[in-house]
Structure formats: C-alpha cells, structure tokens
N, C-alpha and C positions, 0 to 999 in steps of 0.2 A: 393593645386587642385582635386577636386571630377573628380574620374575617370570614365566613362562610366559604366553602369549596364544594365543587358540585355534588358531594357525597351527606352534605351534615350542616347544622346551622354555625354561627358561628357563636364564641365561648357567651357573650353578653347574650345571645336570644334564646338561648340553654338557660343562662342564668335566670331571665324574668320571666321562663315558660315554666323554671319548677318553682317560683317563688311566689311568683303569680298564683300557681295550684295550691301550692299549696296553704296563701292564704284565703284564698276564698275556701276551699275543706276546714280551714279553721274555725272561719268566719262562720258557713253555713251550721257547723253543729255549735257554735255562741249563739249564733240565734235560738237555736231548735231549743239550748237548753233556758235561755233568758229568757224565755215566753213563759214556760213551766213556775218561775218562781215567782211567789209572792213579794207584791214590794216592798222594798229593804233598802239598802244604802249598795248592797251588792249586785241585787238588780239593776239598779240606776247603771252602778259601775260597769258591768256587763253591757249594755245599751249604750255608754257612752264608748266604748272597745269597738264594739262592731261597725259605729258611723263611723270610726274614726281607719278604722280597719276597710270597711267597704269608697272611702274616700281616696286611701292611699290603694288599694284596688284599681280605680279609675284611674289615679295618675301615673302609675307603674304599664298598665295598659294605653297609654298614652303616648308614655314614651316608648313601646314595644312596635305599637302603629309607626310610629317616626325610622323607629330604628329596623324594622321592618322594611318601608319604605326605600332605604338606602341599602339593605341587605338580601335581597330573595331566596325564596324558601328553595331548598333544592329538588331536582325533580321527580316525578313520582317515578315508578318502576316501569321502569317499558315493559309494555305487553299487559294494566293495569286496561279492565272493562273500563269502557267508557262512564257507563250508570257507575261507576265506584268512581274514577275522577270526577266527576260531576258532584256526588253524592261527599265526598273531601271536600270537597269545593264548599258547595252549599253549609256542612256542619263547622265548617273553619268561619266562614262570615256570621251564621250563627251566634257561635259560640264569641266572637269580636263583639257582638251586635247587645249578646247579653252581658259581658262584663261592661258596659257601656251602662245599656239601660237600668239595668236594676242599680247600681248604688246612685245613679240619678232617681230612679224610681224611689228608692230609699230616702232621700233624702227631700224629694217632695213630700213625700210621707211623713215625715218628720216633720215641715211646713204647715202642713195642712192640720196637724195636729197640733201644729201652737209649738213648738218645740225646736227651739233653733239650736241646729248644727254646730258646734264650737270645734272644732277639727284637734285633736290632741291638746285641748282643755286652753287653747292659746289665739286660734283663728277664727272667731265668728262668720260664717258661710252668709249667706244673704237667703233669705226663706225663698222662696220659686214661688210661692204660691199663700194666698192669705189664710188663713187657718181659717175652717171649717171641717166641722165635725164628720158629717154626710160623707165628702171627700177625702176626708180623711181613712173614714172606714172602708173607704172603694181602691182605695191608692195602698192601702195594708193588703188585701186581695192581690192586690196588682201586683205589687213586693214575693209577698209570697207565691206567690203560680210561676212568678220567672226567676223565683228559687229552684222553683221544681223541676222548670224547665233546666231551666243550666242545669242541675244534679244529674238529670235523664240523660243529658246530652256528653256531657261529665262522661259519664257508665259505656256510655255509646262509644267516644270517644277513645278509650283506654281501651276497650273489648276491640274495636278495630285495629287499636296499636297492634295488642298479642295478638289477634288472629292473624294479622301481617309478619311477622316475628316467627308464631310458632306451627303456621300451616301456608299460608305463601314461601315463608322462610325468604322473606327481600330485607334490604335494608331499611325500611320504612321506621319501625321504633330506631333504632342507630342512628338516623338523624339528630335525635333528641337527647340518647341514649348511647353515646361512640364506644364506651369500652363495651357493650353488648356486641361491637363487632369483632367480625371476624377474621379483617381482613389486619 
C-alpha cells in the first residue's frame, strides 16, 4: 500500500473517504425513501438495509480513524488564513463526531423502539437501552436532526473543496482527487 506523501492522502485513506462518502449519501437517500413507504415487506427490508449500512459506516469510520493515527493528513496550503484553517479543522472534527454518533443514535433509537438491530441478518447487536416509546420518539428526532446536520456539513465540505480548487487554485481538492493535480 502506498503511504501518504506530503501532498496527498494514502490510497487507503482516499478509498475509505470515498467509500464512506458514497455509503453516507446512499444511506441518507434510503432513509428518506423508507420513511415515506407504507408498511410492507419492502419497507422492512429497507429499514434492515439502512441499519446494516449505518453500522458498516460506523465500522469503516473506526478503521479510518485508526488508519489516520498512523498516516497524517497533508499540510494545508501555505498562506491559508488562520480562520479558514481553524474552520477546516473544526468541520473535520464535527464530520467525524457525526459519523460516529449518527449510527449510535440510530442503534439507540431502534433499541428504544423495541427493535433489536441484527447486523446483516446474522449478528444480533445488544440493545443499548430498554424499550421506551417516549424515549424512542425523542431519539428518532435526534437521529433525523443529526442526519440533516451531517448533510449540511457535507455540502459545506464539498463547497469548500471546490472553492479551494476553482477560486484559490491550491491543491486541497487534489489531496483526495489526485487525478486533478496539475503536477
């Protein structure tokens, strides 16, 4: 495996970034779709897939954090204003926090709703809380709110990356999309 260079992330970090991003977008869409369906076997299947994907995202984010501990991020562009560097750091921390907390909030919501999460229809996960209808309603709102917060932050993340590429003309976007590099 190729390790990160001063100007980009490693192949592993890039792969995990895009895999997790694709799964988050897919699972967000699945979540929006499934809640609109009438109760049916299809809806129940979608809920299972949503839970499986959420737990897989959680595991991949754990792997990504472990990888990152041994493979630091490329440096920010020289001359970047301090407020932008702080905003970039804060938004990355918040992205990671949300990628951890959202699957846990969904798992906790399922537990409170009395629905045990069975990962890939094979591994029953322990209930995190006892069934409690009022708590389930609160956790449902928390889970939804966290997901929309993540969606907004992802849009901001994408906009910032393109701003760096198109307006600032620096190499921030090429850290994750090396084929865009002019070098």
